[in-house]
C-alpha positions, -999 to +999 in steps of 0.1 A: +162+432+219+156+404+244+178+397+274+192+365+258+194+378+222+226+387+203+225+400+167+250+412+142+243+448+153+251+438+189+284+426+175+290+460+159+283+477+192+307+453+210+335+457+185+333+495+185+343+493+222+367+463+221+386+473+189+377+510+189+405+526+168+417+494+151+412+491+114+381+471+105+378+477+067+403+487+039+388+495+005+415+485-020+399+504-049+403+538-033+424+532-001+396+541+023+401+527+058+375+525+086+381+517+122+355+497+142+342+528+159+339+546+126+321+516+111+295+517+138+290+555+134+284+551+097+261+522+103+240+543+127+237+571+102+227+547+074+202+529+097+186+563+105+185+572+068+169+538+059+143+542+087+134+577+073+131+561+039+104+538+052+124+506+061+109+486+090+116+453+106+113+424+081+115+446+050+138+433+023+166+454+008+179+443-026+215+449-035+231+445-069+268+454-068+304+445-064+320+443-030+323+477-014+323+495+020+288+507+012+276+471+007+290+460+041+275+491+058+241+480+044+245+446+062+252+465+095+223+490+090+198+462+081+209+443+112+202+474+133+167+477+120+158+440+117+155+444+080+166+415+057+194+419+031+188+404-003+222+403-021+219+396-058+244+378-080+256+405-104+263+378-130+226+371-134+206+382-164+181+411-159+152+386-159+169+366-132+175+397-111+139+407-115+128+372-103+149+374-071+137+409-063+101+400-068+103+367-051+112+385-018+092+417-026+121+440-021+112+475-008+144+493-017+170+484-043+207+495-042+228+491-074+263+499-086+263+525-114+273+499-139+241+480-132+217+509-131+208+506-168+199+469-163+177+477-133+161+507-151+150+482-178+131+460-154+116+487-131+081+481-145+084+444-134+092+453-098+059+465-082+071+462-046+102+485-050+095+520-037+129+536-041+162+531-059+197+541-047+232+541-061+254+518-041+286+538-047+295+575-045+285+582-081+253+573-097+231+581-127+194+582-123+192+567-088+192+585-055+227+591-040+238+567-013+251+597+007+216+611+009+209+584+035+239+594+056+230+631+061+212+628+095+219+628+132+225+590+133+199+583+159+172+557+148+143+543+167+154+510+184+138+478+170+132+446+188+155+421+169+161+386+181+189+362+174+164+340+154+152+368+132+160+367+095+191+386+084+199+377+048+183+358+019+206+342-005+190+326-036+203+291-044+205+276-079+172+269-096+153+238-087+125+228-111+131+260-130+131+285-102+157+297-076+149+294-039+157+321-014+174+306+016+167+327+047+196+329+072+192+343+107+215+365+128+221+333+148+231+314+117+257+340+107+271+345+142+273+307+148+292+303+115+315+332+126+323+315+159+330+282+142+354+298+117+371+319+143+376+288+166+387+264+138+409+289+120+422+304+153+414+339+140+426+368+161+425+406+158+460+404+143+447+386+112+440+402+079+414+387+056+416+393+018+380+397+010+378+386-026+347+365-028+315+384-036+293+394-007+263+378-024+280+344-018+278+327+015+315+320+015+324+357+009+298+371+033+307+347+062+345+351+058+339+389+060+317+386+091+341+361+107+370+385+103+349+414+116+337+392+146+373+386+157+384+422+153+405+413+122+410+436+092+390+430+061+409+440+030+382+443+004+385+438-034+356+449-055+362+420-078+389+393-081+421+401-099+450+377-094+478+403-097+461+428-074+453+400-049+490+390-048+500+427-043+475+431-015+487+399+003+522+414+003+512+450+011+487+443+038+501+411+051+469+392+043+468+360+064+436+343+053+412+339+023+385+316+009+389+301-025+372+283-053+391+270-083+409+287-101+414+316-076+443+302-056+461+288-086+461+321-103+474+339-072+502+313-070+510+320-107+513+357-100+535+351-071+559+330-093+558+355-122+561+388-102+579+377-070+552+392-048+555+376-014+526+355-001+544+341+029+519+358+053+490+338+039+488+313+067+454+297+058+432+292+028+399+275+029+375+262+003+375+239-027+405+233-050+425+206-067+451+185-047+478+198-070+470+235-062+465+228-025+498+210-021+516+237-041+502+265-019+513+246+013+547+240-001+553+276-012+540+292+020+541+267+048+504+276+053+474+253+059+446+246+035+413+237+051+386+216+034+349+216+043+315+204+033+285+227+034+260+248+015+241+281+018+214+262+038+240+251+064+255+286+068+285+277+046+297+245+063+288+214+083+321+195+083+357+207+084+394+197+086+429+206+076+436+191+042+466+171+056+445+154+082+427+133+056+434+144+020+403+141-001+378+141+027+355+169+037+364+167+074+346+160+106+314+174+121+316+210+135+314+214+173+277+226+171+265+205+142+252+169+139+255+152+105+236+119+098+237+099+066+204+082+057+189+060+030+159+067+008+136+060+037+155+083+061+170+054+080+206+059+092+232+040+071+262+021+085+298+035+086+313+032+051+279+031+034+267+060+011+237+080+022+221+114+019+238+140+041+213+154+066+222+181+092+208+196+123+220+223+147+222+261+149+239+263+115+208+252+096+189+280+078+153+290+087+139+278+054+132+288+018+113+321+015+076+316+010+079+279+001+062+260+029+059+227+010+096+227+001+105+234+037+083+206+050+100+182+026+135+195+032+131+194+070+113+161+072+120+139+103+136+169+120+167+170+098+177+193+070+181+171+039+209+185+017+203+165-014+240+155-013+255+121-008+284+111+014+299+083+036+317+083+069+349+064+074+360+046+106+376+078+119+345+100+114+356+119+083+330+126+057+337+117+021+315+135-005+299+110-029+278+131-053+242+143-053+209+126-051+191+123-084+164+148-075+190+175-066+218+169-092+240+200-091+270+213-111+295+236-093+317+255-118+341+277-099+321+274-067+288+286-083+257+264-081+240+254-114+211+230-117+210+211-150+172+216-153+177+254-156+203+251-184+182+225-202+152+248-201+173+275-218+187+251-244+153+238-254+142+273-262+164+270-293+143+260-323+168+235-336+171+214-304+148+184-299+161+171-266+191+177-243+207+164-211+231+186-191+255+174-165+289+182-148+322+170-162+358+173-150+373+207-160+410+217-156+402+254-148+368+254-130+372+219-114+337+210-127+324+221-161+290+221-177+283+198-206+252+196-228+245+166-249+219+175-276+197+158-301+187+182-329+154+182-347+154+164-381+171+184-408+185+210-384+222+220-381+238+240-352+273+250-342+284+245-306+294+282-301+261+294-314+242+273-289+265+284-260+260+321-269+222+315-272+221+301-237+244+329-223+220+355-236+191+339-217+205+330-183+236+341-163+267+334-184+283+313-158+255+288-163+261+284-200+277+251-211+314+250-217+311+218-238+284+208-263+281+175-280+256+168-308+245+132-311+221+113-335+208+088-310+197+098-275+192+068-251+156+068-239+139+052-209+106+033-211+086+065-202+102+084-231+125+105-210+162+107-216+183+080-199+204+104-179+226+077-163+234+061-196+241+095-213+265+105-186+282+071-188+286+075-226+295+112-229+307+123-194+344+115-197+373+138-192+371+168-216 
């Protein structure tokens, strides 16, 4: 630990003194509560156990599970040892899980009991994994989590710097493969400070932790709350009725949302009468109708932002009412520049690619030096997203560059190429184009326009199920349209722009 360094484990040490007996974590599934001092004590025991199990600085720890106290303890213990967390989206297929674990050469794997069977099925494909542990209190064939806690709690100190890697979060597949975005301790702590400052978070706040800890929004809202000495009220998975109950019971004051989370909580409030008046702030992405309804019902504030995993969750930010429809202004410690195809800055009001620099920018994609060189060209992180600045300095999102077209159903990232690859595995499909369309529930849905091989017939549901059995089910198309004439460019490839123009209307 250098004189000028500060890591997530340093924060744990600090908070164990500053907020000693105050509640840090409440586990909704079994009513467990941990104070800040108790959290540090458990983290120390777990760090000691992990060190005895062979974990050293820089080793990757794979985690496949729902939100839990054990999950958050692993973040703390990894930070203490300088290890790197590798949270896995539990909605992925077994093959996708195997890819992520192998991509980062995980040394240990922790899994919920419900995912043990899936992990057992891919063990022979995971040569780097040395040991498997159950993430919860009960497990099947994996070693018990508690076996790592039965020790004095003293571990050998490790030199960990602010700039060292802390967590790898895989983004959606580009050119058929996901990329692991490496975030440092500094990235996480800088994001925490931005959120704490912009949301005015204090130790009196209560965060309803309902987004998964494998998602940058869920993780950073949890660490933001922890940073400020606020209480994290943890849900293992989202349930609208239970969320409304917890807001009332625990006085939850803040949460992060992707459509349709907030609208379903508001519906439960109206149906059951559960009070949500303490919910003073909600941040994320949602429809204007839902945002305005929330603000009217509670008097709270909805905050909008632009960001991605690679920018530690956000780069611009504002209250919705400041400029409805915009993504806000630059963060205090972030510079955003819009550029043309030749990386030349564009004028105010013109659309350009969103590029970012500052301490929020990630360290790079794991083991992809060529991708990193291209992404970080000219000394800026190129997001692949388009936007424009208005005269007041507010950013307006304007879509994605052609090379990085992305669909975001319910806040998840889905690249069309990955879905198209799965669709083309069906023997009846000749060609396909996948793109995003407006969706009343998910805000953006996935649509596949398909040309079948001569003489073939196929039902939409059959194709949707086919795709859902090959990649994560949230990536399967919600809409399928079969056509007899697919517009083609001179080089023989599908004319994506024309196809989207013809078939991309409201569903």
